[in-house]
C-alpha positions in Angstrom: 26.7 -12.7 -64.9 26.3 -11.4 -61.3 27.3 -13.4 -58.2 24.6 -15.6 -56.7 24.3 -13.5 -53.5 23.1 -10.6 -55.7 20.3 -12.7 -57.2 19.3 -14.4 -53.9 20.4 -12.3 -50.9 18.2 -14.4 -48.7 20.8 -17.3 -49.0 23.3 -15.3 -47.1 23.0 -16.0 -43.3 22.1 -12.9 -41.3 25.1 -11.2 -39.8 26.0 -11.2 -36.1 27.0 -8.2 -34.1 30.6 -8.9 -35.1 30.1 -9.3 -38.8 27.1 -7.3 -39.8 29.2 -4.5 -41.4 30.4 -6.8 -44.2 26.8 -7.5 -45.4 25.5 -3.9 -45.5 25.1 -4.1 -49.3 22.1 -6.3 -48.9 20.2 -4.3 -46.3 19.4 -0.7 -45.6 20.7 1.2 -42.6 17.5 0.7 -40.5 17.5 -3.1 -41.1 21.3 -3.3 -40.4 20.8 -1.4 -37.1 17.9 -3.7 -36.2 19.9 -6.9 -36.8 22.9 -5.5 -35.0 20.9 -4.7 -31.9 19.0 -8.0 -32.1 22.3 -9.9 -32.4 23.5 -8.3 -29.2 20.4 -9.4 -27.4 20.7 -12.9 -28.8 24.3 -13.2 -27.5 22.9 -12.6 -24.0 20.1 -15.2 -24.6 17.5 -12.4 -24.6 18.2 -11.8 -20.9 19.1 -8.7 -18.9 22.9 -8.5 -18.5 22.4 -7.2 -15.0 19.6 -9.1 -13.3 19.6 -12.0 -15.7 15.8 -11.6 -16.0 13.8 -12.6 -19.0 11.7 -9.7 -20.2 7.9 -10.1 -20.6 8.1 -8.9 -24.2 10.5 -7.7 -26.9 9.9 -4.0 -26.0 10.9 -4.5 -22.4 14.4 -5.7 -23.3 16.4 -2.6 -24.1 20.0 -1.9 -24.8 21.8 0.0 -22.0 24.7 2.2 -22.8 27.2 1.2 -20.0 28.9 4.5 -20.5 25.8 6.7 -20.9 25.5 8.7 -24.1 25.1 11.8 -22.0 28.6 11.3 -20.8 30.2 10.6 -24.2 29.2 6.9 -24.5 28.8 5.7 -28.1 26.6 3.3 -30.0 29.2 0.5 -30.0 28.9 -3.2 -29.3 31.6 -2.6 -26.6 29.3 -0.1 -24.8 25.9 -1.8 -25.1 24.4 -4.6 -23.0 20.9 -5.8 -23.0 18.9 -4.6 -20.0 15.4 -5.0 -18.9 13.5 -1.7 -18.8 13.6 -1.8 -15.0 17.4 -2.1 -14.7 18.0 0.3 -17.6 15.8 3.1 -16.0 17.2 2.4 -12.5 20.8 2.7 -13.7 20.0 5.7 -15.8 22.9 8.0 -16.5 25.2 6.5 -13.8 28.7 6.4 -15.1 30.1 3.8 -12.6 28.1 0.8 -13.6 30.0 -1.5 -11.3 29.3 0.6 -8.2 25.6 0.6 -9.2 25.5 -3.1 -10.0 27.2 -4.1 -6.7 24.5 -2.3 -4.7 21.7 -4.4 -6.4 20.1 -7.3 -4.6 20.6 -9.4 -7.7 24.4 -8.7 -7.8 26.5 -11.6 -8.9 30.2 -11.5 -9.5 29.9 -13.9 -12.4 27.6 -11.5 -14.2 29.9 -8.7 -13.4 32.8 -10.6 -15.0 30.7 -11.5 -18.0 29.8 -7.8 -18.6 33.5 -6.8 -18.2 34.5 -9.4 -20.8 31.8 -8.3 -23.1 32.9 -4.6 -22.8 36.5 -5.6 -23.6 35.9 -8.0 -26.4 32.3 -7.7 -27.6 31.9 -11.4 -26.9 30.8 -13.6 -24.0 33.5 -16.2 -24.2 34.6 -16.4 -20.6 35.9 -20.0 -20.5 39.4 -18.9 -19.5 38.4 -17.2 -16.3 35.6 -19.7 -15.6 38.0 -22.6 -15.7 40.4 -21.1 -13.2 37.6 -20.8 -10.7 36.9 -17.1 -10.7 33.2 -17.6 -11.6 31.0 -19.8 -9.5 27.4 -19.7 -10.5 26.3 -21.9 -7.6 27.8 -19.4 -5.2 26.0 -16.6 -6.9 22.6 -18.3 -6.7 23.2 -19.1 -3.0 24.0 -15.5 -2.3 20.9 -14.2 -4.1 18.7 -16.7 -2.2 20.4 -15.8 1.1 19.7 -12.1 0.5 16.1 -12.8 -0.3 15.7 -14.9 2.8 17.3 -12.1 5.0 14.9 -9.6 3.5 11.9 -11.7 4.3 13.1 -12.3 7.9 13.7 -8.5 8.4 10.2 -7.7 7.1 
């Protein structure tokens, strides 16, 4: 008699980006890749890791290789973040993502730290640094609003 999961593979919950490898026996390579990529986007609440924007459709939320493939970057969870098509194309093959990110009008140190933690751990658990006061979302939102106001006044 075979195990229940072989008879009813739909009973096994879909894997996350951290555990999909253990369930490859129930899906083909294309499906596994799709679920892996989808789970990365889900971890970021289907938002761009850089500008925090919500894409207009599924096709406009891409995965950005933080270290570009053209510079030796790999298809690893620790090198991929979701990015709207605008941010992804704007960043392009830039290797110093922090330098690029800090020049953007939507720059936020909280998002920068989130991306750093993601690249190190493949996870967005940032409670430790958030609790000690490194991250202040209110401050980030005020800074973004202030920059927008300054641009309007300059125009």
